[in-house]
N, C-alpha and C positions, 0 to 999 in steps of 0.2 A: 463115754466119759470125756469130760473136757480137761483143759489144762489145769483147772483149779481142783479137780478131783484128787483127793489125797492118795498118796502112795503108801500102802501098808505092807508089812512084812509078810502077811498071809493073804492069798487071793480072796478068800471068803470074807476077811475083814474089810478089804478094799471094796468088795461088792456090797457088803452091808452098809459101809459108810456112804457109798454112792446112793443107795436106796434111801438112807436117812436124809441126805442132802436133797434128793428129789422131793421127798415128802415135805421138808421144810421150805422148799422154794414155793410150794403151793400154799402153805399156811403154817403158822407157828403151832407148837404143841408141847405138851409135857412128855416126859420119857414114857409114862404109862400109855398115853395116847399113841405115841409113835410105835411102841412095842406091839400094841394091839393091831394097829393098821398094817404093820409089816410082818406080823407073826414071829416076833423075836422075843426073847426074855427081856425083862426090864433091866436086869443086871448087865446084859450084853449091850443094850441101848445106852445105858448110863456110861459104861466104859468107852464106847465108841464116841459118844457126845463129848466126853472129856478130851479124847484124842483130837476130835475135830475142833474143839475150842482151843486147844494148844496150837493147832495149825492156823488159827485165826479165821476159820470158815464158818463157825456158828458162835452164837452168844445167847445169853439169857437176859434180854432187856427188861423182862417183867416176871412177876410171880403170881401165883394164885393159891387159894386154900385147897389142900388135898382132902381126901375123903375122911381122914382122921383129924382134920383141922390144922395140920402142919403146913408150912410154907413149901410150895413146890415151884421149881423153875419152869418158865414157859420159854422154850428154845425157839430160836429163829435163825434163818440163814442170813449171814451178813450181806451177801449179794442182793437178796430180795429187799432188805431194808435200805441199803444204799441206793438201789434203783428207784425206790419209792420217794426219795427225797428230791 
C-alpha cells in the first residue's frame, strides 16, 4: 500500500479499501460491479466507498441506469482521473 492508501480502524477495512482503490485504478465501476469483482457485499462496498470519498480518494463523476431503471453512481479513483488530464 502506498502513502495515499487510507488508514482504517480495522485491518480488514483497510485491506478492502485498498482492493477497491486497486480496482478503480484500472477502470471505473458501480458498487455492484466492484462487489462482484472483489467478492464483497454491495453494502460493504457502498460503506467503504463513502469512507474513501470522505478521504478524497474516490468520486462519482458520472452515473448510469441500474437494472431497475434507477440512477447508479459510477465510481472512479481520483488519482486515475487526475493522471489522465
